[in-house]
N, C-alpha and C positions, 0 to 999 in steps of 0.2 A: 465383824466376822463374816457377815453374809457376802461381802464383796470378795473376800479371800476364798470362800468356797466356790463362788461363781468363777473366779479366775482359775482355780484348780480344775473345775469340771470342764472348762473350755480347753485347757491343756490336755486333759485325759481323753476328751472326745477326738482330738487329732493325733493321739499317740500312736506311733508304730509299735505294735504289740508282738510281732512275730520274732524278729531277729534280735538277739541280745549279745552284748559285749562279754568277753571272757570273764570279767570280774563278777558278773551277775550271780553265777552259781557258787561263788566263793565268798560272798559277803558274810561278815561276822554278825549274823542276825541276832545272836543272843546278847550282844553288847547293848547296854543302856545308852551309851554315848559313843557314836561312830562318826569319824571324820573321813571323808574321801577327797583326796587331793588329785590334781591332774592338770595338764595343760588345757588351755581353752580349745574347744572343738573336738575333744576326744569322746564326748557323749555322757558327761556326768549328769546333766539335767535329765536326759532320756532315761538313764539308769535309775535315778530317783523315782521318776514317774512310773516306770515299769514295775518297780518294787511296790510302789504305793497302790497301783492298779490291782495287783494280785493280793495285796494286803486287804484291800476293801472287799474284793471278791470273796475273801475268806472270812468276811464279817468282822474285820478289824475296823477301828475308827482312826483313820489317818488324815493328816493335813499337810499339803505342800505349800510353802511360801518362798518367795525370793526376798533376800535381805534388802533389795532395792525397791520393794513395793511401797507405795505412798502410805500404807497402813503404819509403817514405822516412823513416819514424820512426827507422830504424836504418841505412839505407843512403843513399848519396849518388847524385846523378844521374850523377856520373862513374863511381862503382862500377857502376851499372847499364849504362852505355855500354860499359865495359870488358868486363863479363860478356857483354853481348849481342854484342859484336864477336867475342869468343872462341868464341861459338856459330855464327859465320858471318853474323851479322846485318849488314845493309848500310844499314838505315834505322831511325831512332828518332824517334818523334813524341811530343812532350811538350805536354800541354794545360795551360793556366793556369800558365805558368812563373813568373808574378809571385808565386805562392803559396809559392815555394821560396826560402829565404834564400841569398844568394851565388850566384844563378842565373847571373849574367854570368861570374863567375870560373870556374865549372865548365864552362860552354859554351865558354869560351876554351881550357880544358884539353883538352876533347874535340876541338875543332877542330885544335889543334896536335898532340895526342898520338895521335889515332886518325883518321888521314886517310882510311881506308877507309869511315868511317861518316858517312852524311848525316844531319843533324838538322833537323827541321822542328818549330817550336813556335808556340803561340798565347799571346797575352798581352792584358791589358786595354788599352783605348785610352788609359788614363791613364798608362801606362808609357812613358817615353822609353827606347827600347831601346839607344840609344847612350850613355846616361849611367849605366850600371851601374858596379859597382866596378871591373870589368875593361874595358879598351878593346877594343870589338868592331868599331869603325868600318871597319877594313880587312878584316874577315872576314864580317860580317853583311849579308845582304840583307833588306829589310823590305818587306812589302806590307800595305796596309790594306784590310780587308773592310768595306764600308759596308752599311747596311740595303738592303732591296730597292727597286729602281726600280719605277715603274708597269708597265714592260714585264715585269719578272720576276713581279710580282703577277699579271698576266694569265696568264702561263705556269703558275704554281703553282696558282692557284685555279680557272682556267677552261680550262687546257690550250690556250690561245691562244698560238701561237708566231710571233713576228715579229722582224725584225732591228732592230738599233740604227741610229740616225742621228746623224751628227755635228752639232755646233752650226752649222757652216758650211752644211751641207745644209739644215737647218731654216730658217736665215735667208734663204738664197738662193732656196729653192723651197718656201715655206710651204704653198701650195695643193696642189702635187703630193705633198708628203710626207704631209700630213694626209689627203688623199683616198685615197692608197695604203693608209694605216693603217686608216682607217675601212672601206674595202672588204675588207681582210684580216680585220679583227676581226669585222665583220658585226653583232655585237650593238651596241646604242646605247652609245656611249663614255662619255657624261657620267655616267650612274648608276654605271658601274664605277669611274670616277675618284673619285666621292664616297666609295665604299666604300674605295678605296685611301687616301684622305686620312684616313679614320676609323680603319682598322685594318690597312692593308696593307703596313707597312714591315718587319714581322718575320715570318720564315717560320713560326714556331710558330702563327700565327693561322689557318693553313689547317685546323687540327684543333681540335675543342673549341668551346665556346660563345663566340660573339662578345660576349655580355654580360660575359664574364669578362676580356676583353682589357684594359680600363682598369686593373683590379686587378693584372693581371700586369705591366703596364707600370710601375705605381707600385712593384711589387716589384723590378723591374729597377733602377729609379732608386735605391731604398733600398739594394739590394745593392752598387751602384756606390759610393754614398756611404759606407756602413758598412763595407764589406769591401775593395773595390778601392782606394779612396783611402787607407784606413787602412793597407793593405799597401804601397802604392806610395809615398805621401807621409809615412807614419808618423803619420797624424792620430790624435789622442786622441778620446775620446768627446765631450769638450767642443767640440773643433773640428768634429766631424761635426755636432753639434747646431747650431753657428753656420752651417755651410754649408747645412743644411736651412732655417734661417731666411732666409738670403739667397736661396735658390732659391724659397722661398715668396713673398718680396717680388717677385721678378722675374716669377714665373708669373702673378701677378695682373694684370700690366699689360704683357705682351709685345705688340709689340716695345718693350722697355724702354730708355729713354734715361737712362743712369745719371748721377746726381749722387753721385760717390764720397764726397764730404765728408758729405753728408746720410745716406747709408747707413752710413758709418763711425760717425757720431754716434749713429744710432738703434740700431746693434748693439753699441756700446761696443767698437769695434775701430779699429785704425789704418788710414789710407787705403791704405798699402802692403799690409796684410793682406787688405783687400777685393779689391784688384787681383790678388793672388796667388790668392785663392779663385776669382775669376772665371776666371783663366787655367787653373786645375786643372779647373774644371767644363767649360771648353771642350775641354781635352785629353781629358777623359773622355767627350766627346760627349753630354753632357747639355744643354749650351748651345752656341749658335753665336754667336760674337762678330763684329760687323761694324765694320770700321775704315775710315777714309778712305784710308789707305795699305794696300797689300798686301805691301810688302816692308820688311824691316828693322824689324818691329814689336818694341818692347821689352817686357819683362816687365811694366813698370809703366805702360805706355801705356793710357789709358782708351779703351774701345770707344765708338764713336758710337751703336750700337744693339745690343741683346742680344735674341736669339730662342731659343726652345727648339730642340733640334737637328732635330726632325722633326715633321711635323703630327700624328702619332699621340700624341705627348706632350701636345699641346694638348688633344686629346679626353680624355686620361687625367685631366687636371687639371680640365676643365670640359666638361660634356656638350654645350654649344652655344657653342664659342669664337667669337671675332670672325672673320668670314669673310675680311676683308682680311688679317688676321694669318696665317690658315691658308694663303692663297694665296702670301703673301710667303715664309713658312717653307718651303713646298714648292719654290718656285722656287730659293731660295738653296741648299737641301739638295741638290737634284738637280744643280744646276750644280757645286757644290763636290765632290760625290761623284764626278762624272765628270772631275774634274781641272782645272776652270776656276777662275780667280781672281775672287772676288766682293768688291766693296768698296762703300762709300757713294757715291752719286752726288749732285752738287750740283743737277742738273737733274731727274733722275728718281729712281726708288727704288733702283736698283742700277747699278753700273758693272761690266761683265764683261770680263775679260782686258784691262783698262785701255783699252778702246776702244769697246765696245758699251754703249749706255745702254738700260735697260729700265724701263718703267713697268708696274706690275702692277694689275689691276683686273677688274671685271665686263665683260660684253660691251658695255655701253652707255658705257663710259668713253671720253672724247674724248682727243685728243692734244695738248691745249693746253700741257701742261707740257714736251713734247718737240718741239713744232712748230718746223720749220726746222733742227733738229739733224741732222747726219749720223750714220749708223749708230745710229739711235734706233728702238726697237720698243716696241709694246704687247703684253704677254703677258696675254691675256684669258681669264677663266673663262667657262663656260656658252656656248661656241661650239665647233662641231665642225671647221670648215674654215677655214684661214687664207687671207689674201690681203694683198698689199702689205706694210705693216709691222705688220699686225694678225695675231698668232700665237696659236692656242689654247694656254692654259696647260698642258693635259694632255700636249702633245707633247714637253715638256721632260722627261717621264718615260721617254723612249726614248733617252736619251743613253748609257746603259750597261745 
């Protein structure tokens, strides 16, 4: 126990305490068992430590551990929970729980057997927290932590603090919203937006060399494939190699319109295996799969288009990616991250919440594709202020 407390104190001593991610103020603090999922690098560990720091300041007894700590070579999570509870501990925070075998079974035991102990844990995006060995569905609350919005990027990198806006507010009053934001931000918005698209999705990019960001993003992707998917899905080295091949094919031509039969033939895999690999890459938040329907999607249903999950990944694979793809990737990412349903549209690029049609483009794009359609909008890059159904693309970065 002593080494765990020393480890925790060392982390808290070096903790960045000021700036916090959007999820911090919305955590389900009253839940006895809370799981936080998210892509590597989005700040889940920092979130846990910031919450723990304030909990201790408020005279609570909390403990942070990572499931990879050598303590668990000989002791179980349940053993630690029992010991910490006997010391009067009321909060246990477990980082990277997917690294621990039988995690769901032991969390169930803790929930049922130690009701005085609250447990908050993090996991890979690839992990379905409700499908562990033990049934946690009636015990577990889950929240997803996404990468940074454009709004958060401005706050972290430039100390520019502005409020969020709902999609309804943006669509109903595009001119008022964009004028308010540009007046508050004061600096020219478009160069800042270009920076965000290039390197602004992950909090760690606020320190260190920007030239190193693509390398670090490739490291994140490799770790998700080689470590997280191996741990969560039990992938062998051969499977990981095949998934890397599949990702390489997709990254060359995003947005990718998949021909599953051709991919399967080229990779010497079955069609069902290709579909499963795509599903796992989507769950892991490496890819974003776009379907014509948004409800009742089956495991083996072929996506209509495939994108990388965020614009920064595009710049990691290619120094000058297709600008149209960057714009579409940003739009879909920010809408989905803020809880909106995004699907393929037969008339425009995207259908949002099954009612709004969006066409994405540069400032000179016309509305021929959506002319005469109700609830249809142009989301346009390289413009600062919106009017009518023409809305600056960057403003969708203020949804969360």
